[in-house]
N, C-alpha and C positions, 0 to 999 in steps of 0.2 A: 325421722332420719335427718342427720345433719347434711346440709348442702354446702359443697365447696365452690366458692366463687373466685375465679382468677381475676386479679385486679386489672389486668390489661383488657378485660372484656366489659368493664363498667363504663357508664357515661356519667356526666355531671348531675343529671337529674336523679339518677339512682343513688349516687353518693349523698346528695342532699337529703333525700328521703330516708335513707338508712341511718345516717349519722346526725341528722338535724343541722347539717352544715349550712351556714348563711354567708352571703357575700357582704363584705363591709360596706356600709353606706357612706362613710366619710373618707375623703382622700387622706386624712391624717392618720388613718389606721396603718398605712404602709408607706411611711416617708423614707424608709431606709434606702430605697432605690433611686431617689432623686435629691435628697437633702444633705448638704455638707459632705459631698463625695470627695475623697482624697484625690490629689493629682497623681498622674502617672508620668514616669520619666521618659526622656527622649529615647533612651535605649529600649524601654518597654514598648513604646510606640513602634519602633523599628521592628521588634520581634513580632508584634501583632500585625504589622503590614505584611510581613513574610508569611504569617499564618493565613491571612486572608488570600494572599496570592497563591499559596500552595493549594488551598481548598478549592478556589475558583478554577485553578488549572486542572485539578483532578476531576472536578465535577463536569467539566466540559468534555472529558475524554471517556468517562466510564461511570456506571452507577456507583454511588458512595454508600457503603454499608454502615450500619450502626457502629461496628468496631472501628471502621476507618474514621468516622466522626470523632470517636473518643481519642484516637491516636493523633489525628492531624489538628483538631481544634480544641478539644476539652483538655487534654494533658498539658499543653503549654499554658492555658489559662490558669489551671490549678497550680502549676509551678510558679508562675509570676505572682499569684495571689498569696503564695506562701503556705499553702495547705499541705505540702509534703513534709513540712518541718514542724518541730515541736513549737507550741503545745498541741498541735493538731494531729489527728490520725485519720487514715483513709481505709475504708472497707469497700470492697466491690462485690457485687452479686449477693448482697445481704438479704437473707430470707426474712420475711415478715409474715405475721399471722394475726388477724383481728377476729375475735369471736363475738358474735351477736347471739347471745343465748336465747333471748326472747323470739328472735326470728329463726333460730335454728340454722344459722349460716356462719361459715368461716371464710374470711377473705384471706387469700394467700397470694404472694408475689415475691419478686426479687428486685431490690433497689440496685440500679446500675452502679452508682457511686454514692458513698455516704461519708461526709466529713464530720468527724466527732471530736469533741474535747471533753474529757472527763465524763464520759457516758451521756453527754448532752449532744443530741443530734443537731448540729448547726445547719447543715445543708444537705438536702436530699436532691440528687441530680438524676434526672431521667433523660437519656439520650435516645434519639431515633435516627433512622437512616434518612439520607437526603430526600427531600420531597414529601416526607411524612408530616401531616398537619399537626401543629402543636396543640390545637384544640382537642384532639383526641388523646394527647399525652397528659394534659392537665388533670383530668379526673384520676388517672393512675398515680400521678405524683401526690395529689391530695390524699389519696387513700394511704400511701406510704407515710405521709406526714402525720396522719391521724394515729399511727402506731408509735409515734415518738414516746419513749418511756418517761420523759420529763414533762408533766402536764402544766407546770407552772411558768415555763418560759416559752416564748414564741419560737416556732421553727420556720426555716426558710427553705425554699426549693428553687430549682432551675430546671427548665425543660428546654431542650435544644435539638435541632435536626442538622446542625452543621452551618446552615446559613441564617437561621432564625433563633431568637432567644427570648424567653419570658421568665421573669422571676416571680416567685410566689411567697406569701407569708400566711401562716395559720397559727391561731391561738386555740388551745383546747379548753376554753372556758365553756360555760353552759349558756347558750349553745356554742359550738366551735364556729369561729369566724375566719374567713379567708379573704385575700385580695391578691391581685396580680399587677405587675408592672406593664408599661407599654411594651410593645414588641420591638426588639432590636434586630436589624438585618444586615447582612453583608452585601446586599444587592443595592446599596446606595453608594454614591461617590465617596462620601465621608466613611471612614472606617469605624463602625459602631462597636467594634471589639474594644475600643478605648473605654467606652461607657460600661460595657460588660465587665471588664477588668476592674474598673473603678468601683463598681457596686460590690464585686467579690471582695475587694480590699476593705470596703466599708463593713461588710458582714464579719470579716475576720477581726477588725478592730472592735466591733461591738462585743465579741466574745472575750477577747484579750483584756479589755477594760473591765 
């Protein structure tokens, strides 16, 4: 009998065992998050300052849901990065399914936000409610990235909970290899949304070029 596995229930050990996934040993595997990042404008910084202020103001007064995180934090970032405009396309709640015939298992889930260019999955975004640990979101995002239909090009991911952000990279070689960035947070005096936007812009440049 085939067993259905929901991606949100898996941990990183399970993903590694089932798909042979390995953590990259070299820092040079994922340089896109720190090398030759584009500058952001004064106007963009002002917008990001407002995003940070809005989020921190809300979180002081009420629990912040996943949908609120998408609206208050994620949507402005995608807009400033240019992902709502050609040549990119956006899908939400994208259903995915990975079949492991030897194990008799099917992994199913829904990607919160997917940025696409000509059927290439550029960026898989998994958002969580405020206070949700990103460590538990990373395995889910990696499972989605493994279902990328283009095995020849690296895929990227972003997990966030409103205040914290981690970028991911995965290549579907044999074995598949992944790495993740430093964690960026809004809980510092410096607005680290500047760096998050700069990385998003770098990823958009990679695909356009």
